[in-house]
C-alpha positions in Angstrom: 150.1 60.0 87.3 150.3 63.3 89.2 147.7 63.6 91.9 148.5 67.2 92.9 149.5 70.5 91.4 152.5 72.6 92.5 152.0 75.0 95.4 154.0 78.2 95.4 153.9 80.8 98.3 155.3 84.2 97.8 155.1 88.0 98.4 154.5 91.2 96.5 157.7 92.8 95.1 161.1 92.5 96.5 162.1 96.2 97.2 160.8 97.3 100.5 163.1 99.2 102.9 161.7 97.6 106.2 162.9 94.2 104.8 166.4 95.4 104.9 168.0 93.7 108.0 164.7 91.8 108.7 164.3 89.6 105.7 167.6 90.6 103.8 170.9 90.2 105.7 172.4 93.3 107.1 174.1 95.4 104.3 172.8 93.1 101.6 173.2 95.0 98.3 170.0 96.3 96.8 170.9 95.2 93.4 171.0 91.6 94.7 167.7 91.6 96.6 165.8 89.8 93.8 168.6 87.1 93.8 168.2 86.7 97.6 164.3 86.7 97.7 164.0 84.2 94.8 166.4 81.9 96.7 164.0 81.8 99.6 160.6 82.0 97.9 159.0 80.2 94.9 157.2 83.2 93.5 156.8 86.9 93.5 153.9 89.1 92.3 155.2 92.1 90.5 153.0 95.2 91.1 155.2 97.8 89.2 153.8 96.6 85.9 150.4 97.8 86.9 151.6 101.4 86.8 154.2 101.4 84.0 155.8 99.4 81.3 159.3 97.8 81.4 161.9 97.0 78.6 162.7 93.6 77.5 166.1 93.9 79.0 164.6 94.2 82.4 162.6 91.0 82.1 165.7 89.2 80.7 167.5 90.5 83.9 164.9 89.2 86.2 165.1 85.8 84.5 168.8 85.6 84.8 168.8 86.6 88.5 166.3 83.9 89.6 166.6 80.1 89.9 165.0 77.5 87.8 161.5 76.8 88.9 160.9 80.4 90.1 157.8 82.0 88.8 156.8 85.8 88.5 153.1 86.7 88.6 152.8 89.9 86.5 150.0 92.5 87.2 148.4 93.8 84.1 148.6 97.4 83.4 146.0 99.8 84.8 145.3 101.4 81.4 143.8 98.0 80.3 141.4 97.5 83.3 140.6 101.2 84.5 138.1 102.1 81.8 134.4 102.5 81.4 134.1 100.0 78.5 136.5 97.1 78.9 136.1 95.9 75.3 137.8 99.0 74.2 141.1 98.0 76.0 142.5 96.2 73.0 145.1 98.8 72.1 146.4 99.2 75.7 146.5 95.3 76.0 148.6 94.9 72.9 151.0 97.5 74.2 151.2 95.6 77.5 152.0 92.3 75.8 154.5 94.0 73.4 156.9 95.1 76.2 159.0 91.9 76.5 157.2 89.6 78.9 158.4 86.6 76.8 161.9 87.3 78.1 160.9 85.6 81.3 160.3 82.4 79.4 159.0 79.5 81.7 159.3 81.9 84.7 156.3 83.9 83.3 153.4 83.0 85.6 149.9 84.3 85.9 148.9 87.6 84.5 146.8 89.4 87.2 144.1 91.7 86.1 143.1 94.1 88.9 139.8 96.0 88.8 139.0 99.1 90.7 136.5 98.7 93.6 134.2 101.0 91.7 134.0 98.6 88.6 130.7 96.8 88.8 129.9 93.6 87.0 128.2 93.8 83.6 128.2 90.5 81.9 128.4 91.8 78.3 131.1 94.4 79.3 133.2 91.8 81.1 132.9 89.2 78.4 134.2 91.8 75.9 137.3 92.1 78.1 137.7 88.3 78.3 137.6 88.0 74.6 140.6 90.2 74.4 142.8 88.1 76.6 145.5 86.2 74.5 146.1 82.5 75.1 149.8 82.5 74.2 152.7 84.9 73.9 155.6 83.9 71.6 154.8 80.3 72.1 154.4 80.6 75.9 151.0 79.6 77.3 149.3 82.4 79.2 147.4 82.1 82.5 145.0 84.9 83.5 143.7 85.7 87.0 140.9 88.2 87.6 141.0 90.3 90.8 137.6 92.0 91.0 136.8 94.3 94.1 133.1 95.1 93.8 130.5 92.9 95.4 128.3 93.0 92.2 130.7 90.3 91.0 129.5 87.8 93.5 127.0 86.2 91.2 126.9 82.9 89.3 127.1 84.7 86.0 130.6 86.0 86.8 131.8 82.5 87.8 130.4 81.0 84.5 132.2 83.6 82.5 135.5 83.1 84.2 135.2 79.3 83.7 134.1 79.8 80.0 137.4 81.6 79.3 139.6 79.6 81.7 140.4 82.5 84.0 141.1 82.1 87.6 139.0 84.3 90.0 141.5 85.6 92.6 140.6 84.7 96.2 141.2 87.9 98.2 141.5 87.4 101.9 140.8 91.1 102.6 139.3 93.4 105.2 137.2 95.5 102.8 137.0 93.7 99.4 134.5 90.8 98.7 135.8 87.3 99.0 134.8 84.5 96.8 136.8 81.3 96.3 135.2 79.8 93.3 137.6 77.6 91.3 137.3 78.6 87.7 140.6 77.6 86.0 143.4 75.1 85.9 145.2 77.0 88.7 144.3 78.9 91.8 145.4 82.4 92.7 145.0 83.7 96.3 146.1 86.9 97.9 146.2 86.8 101.7 145.9 90.3 102.8 145.0 90.3 106.5 148.5 89.7 108.0 149.8 91.6 111.0 153.3 93.1 111.5 153.2 92.2 115.2 153.0 88.4 114.2 156.4 87.0 113.4 154.9 85.2 110.3 152.3 87.8 109.4 149.6 85.1 110.0 149.5 83.1 113.2 150.9 79.5 113.1 147.3 78.2 113.4 146.1 80.4 110.5 149.0 79.2 108.4 148.1 75.7 109.1 144.6 76.4 107.8 145.9 78.1 104.7 148.4 75.2 104.0 145.5 72.8 104.3 143.3 74.8 101.8 146.3 75.1 99.5 146.8 71.3 99.5 143.1 70.8 98.9 143.2 73.2 95.9 146.3 71.5 94.5 144.6 68.1 94.7 141.5 69.4 92.7 139.3 70.2 95.6 137.6 73.3 96.8 137.5 74.4 100.5 134.1 74.4 102.1 134.9 77.1 104.8 135.4 80.0 102.3 132.7 82.2 100.6 131.6 81.5 97.1 129.8 83.5 94.3 128.2 80.3 93.1 128.2 77.5 95.8 126.2 75.2 93.6 128.8 75.0 90.9 131.5 72.4 91.6 134.8 72.5 89.6 136.2 69.5 87.9 138.3 67.5 90.2 141.8 67.5 88.8 145.2 68.7 89.9 145.8 72.5 89.9 148.8 74.7 90.5 148.3 77.1 93.4 149.8 80.5 93.8 149.4 82.1 97.3 150.8 85.5 98.2 151.0 87.1 101.7 150.8 90.7 100.7 149.3 94.2 101.7 148.9 94.2 105.5 151.6 92.7 107.6 154.1 93.4 104.9 157.1 93.6 107.1 156.7 90.0 108.1 155.3 88.8 104.8 158.5 87.0 103.6 158.6 85.1 106.8 154.9 84.2 106.5 155.4 83.0 102.8 158.4 80.9 103.9 156.6 79.4 106.8 153.5 78.6 104.6 155.8 77.0 102.0 157.4 74.8 104.6 154.0 73.7 105.6 152.8 72.7 102.1 156.0 70.9 101.4 156.2 69.1 104.6 
């Protein structure tokens, strides 16, 4: 019986000019950057889907250019989440899921729904959104992660709703946004956003050791006790969970090296 979930460390996107010659080999063709990045990393979070839609052919191409076992996290479109009444997002959500995501097949990972820092928690409003989330797409099981950025979400009621609908609360290690690491789904989603470009691996070796230990604890069904929680009294069911961790935002130049170093720690 499996006693631990799969841990994947990755980055946000794969096209970033400062990575040319630092992460990508000198003169590496731009059209082969995804091929290279996916050979070194286990997952990539796609941010472009937040701003616009893509064609099925694009998702099929991404699938073809990446190895077996690689997983994309796809950010949900802003027209779904950036609205006053979330329950009215049905049309935009249908459009988002009709663009061809199923072309990724088993490489389709979590769908990440990012909410503006100004979006405050309202239980009825947010449950209206959660009710819209599909559980499957063309036979593929869907996983949803919720990235909220307003401190009003740091309440037990939000955690209870996320658990009711099986959605992961995104843990954001961030300078400005609230942090809560409540486990609320059958997977864990973390965005490590306090990296530094003057550190070779974005996070220091000691910090990476700490994140690797937390990742292993999450994967084994536990919950770290050194992170903040919205509902410290609620303990998740102890069962193996897949873990997605992205070094992203700050320290972006060194993010690929940090993700590789983090993956080596959890695999070792």
